[in-house]
N, C-alpha and C positions, 0 to 999 in steps of 0.2 A: 344278791350280794349286798353286805351291810358294811357300814363304815363307822369307825370311831376314832377319837384322838385320845390317847391315854398318856398321863403323866408318868414319868419314870422315877421320880424321886421326890420326897417331901419338900415343898416350897420353903419350909422353914430353914432348911439346911442349905439348899442351893437351888438355882433355877432348874425347873424339871427339863428332862430330855424331850424334845418334841417327837412325838411317835404317832404315826398313823397306822390303824388296823383295819384290814378288809377281810371280811368272812365270805367265802363261797359256800353256801349251804349244801350245793350239790356234791362238792368235794369234802365237805365237812372239815375245812381246813381254814385257819386264820393266817393271814399274810400280814407282815409287820414291816414298816419302814421306818428307821429311827435315824435322826440327824444328831450325833453327839457333837455339839458345837465346841465344847472344850477340847476334845480329842481331835476335832475336825475330820470325823469319820462318818461315813454313810453305811448303814447295815440294813440288808435285806434278809428277812427271816421268814420262816413258815412254821406253823405249828398245827400238827394233825391230831393232837391230843396226847402226844408223848413228850411235850416239851419243845421249846423253840429250837430250830436247827437252822443254819445258814444256807441260803439259796445258792450263794456263791462261795467257793472255798476261801477266797481271801476278801477281807474288809477293804473297801475303798476308802482311801484317805486323800484329803486335800492338801497333802505335803507334796510338793512338786518334785522332790527328790525320790518319792516313792511311787507316785502315781500321776498319770496325765488325765485331764478331764475328758479325753477321747475315750479312755477306758469306761468312764461312766456312761457315755453314750452307747458304748458296745454292751453294757449291762442292761440298759433299756432295750437295745436291739434283741439281745438273747431273750429276755422275757417276752418280747413281743412275738418272736419266731419259734420259740422252743417251749411249748406248753408243759412238757414233761419236766421242766425245772419247778413247775408249781405242784404237780402231782402226776403220778403215772396215768391216771385216767382223765387228766385235763385235757380240754380241746382248744383248738385255735381261738375260738370266740371267748373262752374263759381268760386266756392270756391277754388278748387285745383289750377286753373290757377292764381287766385289772389295771393294765398300764394307763388306760385312759382315765380311770377313777384316781389312779395315783397322781398323774399330771394335773387333774382338775383340783385336787384337795392339797397338793404341796404348797402352792402360793399362799393359802390362808394360814397354814401352819407355820410357814417360814417367816411370813410377815409378823405373826404374833411373837416369835422368837426374838426377832430384831427389835420389836417394840418393847418387850420385856427387858432386853439387854439395855436399850436406850434409857428406860425408866429407872433401871438399877444402878446407872451411871458406871457401868462396867466398859469403860472405853476400849481397853485392849481386847476384850472378847467380842465387842461390838465390831471392831474393825476386821478382826479375824473372820467372824461370821459374815460380814458384808462381802469379803473377798470371795468367801466359799459360795455364798448364794448368788453372787453375780455370775460366777463360772457355771454353777448348777443351772441357773436360769437360761444362760447362752446355750448350754446343752439341751435343755428341755425345748427351748424355741427351735433349735436345729432339728430336733426329732419331730416335733409337730409339723415343721415344714417338709421334711423328708417323707413323711408318712401320709401327706395331704390331709392332715388333721386340723390344720390351722383355721380352715374356713368352715369346718363343720359347726353347726349351731351349738352343739353341746359342748364344744371345745373352744369357742370363740372367746367367752369370757376368761377362760383360763389363760389364753394367749395374751389378752390385754392385761391381766394381772401379772403374768411373768415380765412383760415389758416394764411395767411399773416398778417392780421389784429390782429389776436389773438396773434401771435409772436411779433409784434410790440408793442402792448398795454402792454403785460406782461413784455417785456424788459424795456419799460418806467416805469412801476410800479416798477420793480425790482431795476432800478437805483435810485429811489427816496424813496422807502419805505424799502428796504432791507439794513440792517447795512453793511458797507464795511467790517467789520471784519469777517462777516459770509461768505461774497463772497471770501474773502481770504482763509478762512478755507475750503470752498467748492473747490477752486482751487487746494488747497493743499492736498485735499483729506480726511481731518480730520473732515469735517462736511458733513452729508448726507442730501440731499433734501428729501422731502416727494413726492414720485411718486405713483399715484393711478393706479391700473390696468385698471380703467375706462378712456379711452382716451378723454372723454368729461366731466370730473370731474370739478366742480366748487367750490371745497372746499377752494381754495385760496381766493374766494370772502368773505367767512364767516371768514377766518383768518384775512383778511384786516379789516373787520368790527369790530373785537374784540379788535384791537389796540395793541395787545400783540406781541412784537417783536419776542418772542420765538415761536409763532405760525406763524407769517407772514413769517419769513425768510424762513424755510424749505418748507412751502406751496407754497409761490410765486416762489422760485427758481426751485422747482420740476416742477411746471406748465410751466414755461418759458422754461426749459430744454426740456420737452416733445414737446412744440410747436415748438421749434427750430428744433428738429430733424424732426418732421413731415413736416415742411415747406421746409427745405433745402434738405433732403434726398428724401422725397416722392413727391416733387414738382420740386424744382430747378434742382436737378441732374437726374430727370427722363426725358429724352429727348424724350421719346415716347409720352408724352402728349401734345407737341406742344403748351404749354401755353403761351410761350413768343414770338411765331413767327406769331400768329394770328393778323390781322389788328384790332380786337376789344379787344386785350389784354390790361388789365389796368396796367401791369407791364412794367418796364424798360427791357432792354435786359437780357437774361438769365445770362450772365456773370456779369453784373452790380448787379443783384440780389444776386448772389452767393457771390460776394465780400462784399456786404452789409450785408449778413448775417454772414460771418465767421469773420468780423472785428468788433472791438468796435466802438461805437459812435465818430465820428471825424477822424476816420482812413480810407483811401481809398484803401490801400493796406497792404499786410503783409510784413513787414521788420524784426520785432523782435517778440519774443513771446507775449510781452505785447500787440501787436496790434491785436491779436486774441480774439475772444469772450470767456468768461469763460467757455462756454460749451465745448470747444475744448481744454481745458487746464488741465483736470482732469487725473492724472496719474491712470493706472490701470482700467479705465472705458472702458467697452467694446463697448458701443454705441460710444464713443469719438474715439476709435481706428478704428472702422467700418467705421465712416463718414470720418475720415482723409484719410483712404485708398481709399474711393470713390472720394474724393477731389483730391487726387494725380492722379488718373486715369483720371478724368475729365479734369483737367488742362492740362495734357499731350496731350489730344486729342484736346484741344484748342490751342496746340502749345505754351502754356504759361509756359516756363520752369522754369521761376524764381519762380512763385508760386507753381509749382508742387514740385520743390526742397525744398521750405520752408516747404510744408506739410510733405515731407519724413523726413527732419531733425527734425521738431517738433515731429512727431510720434516716432522717435528713442529716443528723449529726454524724452518724457513721459514714454517709456518702461523703460528706465534706471533711471528714477526718478531724472533727472537733471532739474534744474531751467534755462529755456532759455528766461526769461522775457526780458533780456538785450542783448541776443546774436543775432547776425545777422544770419538769417536762410537761406539765399541764396546769393551766391556770382555771380550768372549768370547775365551777363549784357554786354552790348556792350563795356563799358570801360574796364571791366576785361578781356574780350576776346580779345580786342586789346592789352592790356598788356601782356597777355599770348602768343600773337604771336609776339609782338614787342620786348620784352626783349630777348627771345632767338635769334631773328633775328638780334639783334643789331651788334654781332661781325661780321656776315656775310655782313651786310650793310657797316659796316666800312672797311671791307676788300676789297671792291669794289673800295675804294679811296686810301687806305693806306697800302695794304698788302705788296707791295714791299719795303716799308720803314721799317715796323716791322713785318716780316713774323713769327718770333718765338713767338712774343706776341700774334698774331691772332691764331696761331696753338695751343698755350697753352689755350687760352680762350675757343676755340672750344672743345678741349679735356676735359677741366674741365666741360663745359656745358654737354658733352655727359656723363661723370661720373655722374654728378648731376642728369640727367634724369635717368640713369640706376638705381642709388641709390634709387631715388623717387619711380620709378616702383617696385623695389625689396621690398622696405619698405611697399608700398601699399598691394602688393600681398603676401608677406611672413608674414608681421606682422599684418596689418589691417584685410586682408581677411582671410588667412589660420590660424592665431593664435588667433586673436580677434574676428573673424567672424563678422566683422563690414562691412556691405555692403552698408552703407549710401552713401558714395562717388560714388560708383558704380550705385546705383539706381538714385541718384540725378544728374549724368551725362548723363542721357537718354541713357541707354545701347543698345537700338536698333540702335541708330546712330553708336556707336562704333562697334556694331556687323557687321553692314553693311560695315563699313570701313575695318575691318578685312577681310571679304569675298572678298572685292574689291582689298585688297592687294595681296591675294594669287595668282590670275593670273598675276597681274601687275608686282610684284616683280621678278617673275621667268621667264618672257618672255624676251628674248635677245633683241627683237626689241625696247622694252621700254628703255633699257639701252642704245642701240644705239641712240635713239632719244634724251636721256639726255645728250649725248655728242655732239650734234649739236650746231649750232649757236643759240644765244638767241632769234632771232625773231621767230624761229620755236617753241621753247619751250614756250615763252610767248604767242604766238598765240594759242598754244594748251590749256594752262591753262585758257586763256581768254575765249575761246569758251567752255570749259568744266564747268568752273565757272559760266559763264552766264546761260547756260542751266540748271544747277543744281539749282542755285538761282531762275530761272524762275519757275521751276517746283515747288519748295517749296512755292513761292509766290501764284501760282494758287492753290495749295492744301490748304494753309491757308486761302486765300481769299474765296474759296468755302466753307470753314467751318464757318468763323466768319463774312464774309461779308465786314467790313469796310476796304476800300484800304490802308489807312494810317497804321492802326494797324496791318493789314495783312502784309505789307512789313516790319514793324519793327520786327515781330515775325518771318517772314521767314529769315530775316537778322540775328537774334539771333541764329536760328538753323544752318544757313549756317556757321557763325563764330564758333560755338561750333563744328561743324563737322571738320572745318579746323584745329581747336586747337587739336582735337584728332587725326585727320589724320596726322598732322605734328609731334605730339609727338610719335605716333606709328611708323611713317616712320623713325624718327631719331634713334629710338631704334632698329628696325629691319635692317636698313642699317648699323648702327654701328657693329652689330653683324655678319651679312652675307653679307654685302656690299663689303668688300675686295675681296671675293671670285668672286662675280659677275663682279665687275669692272675689276679685273685682266683678267677674261675671255673674257670680251667684249670690254674693252678698251686697254688691254695689246698688243695684236697683231698688233695694229696700230702704236705703238711706238717701235716695235722689241723687246718685253719682256713681261713677264707675272708676274712679282714681283709687288706687291702693293707698296712696298717702292720706287720704281723707277717712278711710275706713277705721283705723284704730280709734280716732277720737270721737266717732259717732256710734259705733257698735256698743251694745250693752255688755258689761262684764259677764264672763262665763260663770265663774264661781267666786264669790267673795269679791275681791277686787281684781281678780285675774282677768285681763282682757283677752279677746279671741285672737288678737294679733299683738305680737311684741317684737321689739327690735328697731333698728335703724336701716333704712333702705340702702343697698338692696338685700341685706341680710336679716330677712324677717323670719319669724317663727310663728306657727299656727298650732297651738297647744291642743285646741279642741279637735282639729283635723287629724293631727298625728295621733292623739290618743284613740280616736274612733277607727281610724284607718289601720292603725297597727293590729288591733285585734280582729278587724274584718279581714285584713289581707292574710294574717296568720291562720285564721279559720278556714278562708277559702283555699289557700295553698295547701294546707294540710289534707284536706278532703278531696281536692282535685287530683293530687299525686296518688292518693289511695285508689280512686276510681280508675286512673289511668293505668297504673302498673301493679297495683296490688303488693307493693312493697312497703317495708318499714320506713318511716320518714328519716331514720338515720342511716339507710342503706346508702353505701358510697355511689357517687355518680359515675 
């Protein structure tokens, strides 16, 4: 059996009719399927050498007053069960193979039709074709399910493609035929869609034909919502199907398809709530909450921290009934990480060049910084976590990274040799952190690149995880050294200067770099820049590799 797609008219005059041709050599017959989108008709023809003739006496039409989509299903059924419709000497195998080839090829052809209509700016024809293809897709999916073809390896990709087509077409119809006020009420939770228990329901087709907005709005939105969930959750987020990794896949990359599904038309990423599809903005909707939870996990496994945090923040806003249409859902990004590292580091950098000139100013700034960090940590843990039970920031900060850093700090902070190293010349400390930082970043890059493939994007995401880890490691280090650092510093650095009092150490220790001392601040709010710098990289390094050895999971995997 051979297959070809043939244009029906010259492109210069009007868009060609999509036509599929299949030839069965044994029967010496060509079978043709034509979708005349302007007339909204489907034609089944055969040509045994004497010219084309209809397989069925009547041409099927997507006009509701003339035909019902169920009739199209029955025609597939007749082709499947009645080989004599193909030829007198046709067998059951010929009929079944022809129908399967037709159902495998149709999604590609119909997708090309819709793309051509969209690019030619024929909005009216696009809407009508979208209505037709959505109904045809539901019929095809029902047939695949009823004949137990859906799970066959040769038909699996076709099933996925049909689901995408149905979702795309219903979204297009929804954007043009559903009133904006109903969509707003749907998002607000005050309007309910009509969701049939039948996953292959085509009642939206009859509602559209009625022309009554009161029927169109709930029927189309309900069908589009179901199609969205079936495409995103059952295809895009199911990594076992390998639908996006095969060479013959008709789809873009899995990540591109996921982002295309969760964002509104015209948006390529999620920055604010309004960038998300209405199907993910319904408060109190269980399907919505479930899909958002799966999206959070999936984005984290892709090392896409920014989108994972956006899903987490949005899900919390939905549970609390807050409107986040204009709220920034994620602050994760290279610029914000750099600011989170650079602003606290500014007093220490300034002290390298001017500490001898204004020592009390820099000590005051550092003590104020330590106090601010302690107050912030206390506010988060005592108020946000313990009192408000709000774990949004905790989850959005990739807790496995923080947990690994804490595990890394436990041995690092309490080992005297680390404190001894922190008191050495800058060349030793800088060489150590350069080595640890490079190895950690390299490991993260290899892990991300193995997961998502693209080298440029892999390095960008590895850099994000690396900078986030440094922010958390430096913050935790600043807190723990300010609380317990005086004890460790007095024990490890004190004997070298003939005393053990923390108050005596700042004045007698040699500057670390330039004019920067190893201890800054006023008691009891001291900072130990060399210790924090060294321990941050060591703890991040140890935590990253320990959790890898223990669980063999990505460092962004949810706890």
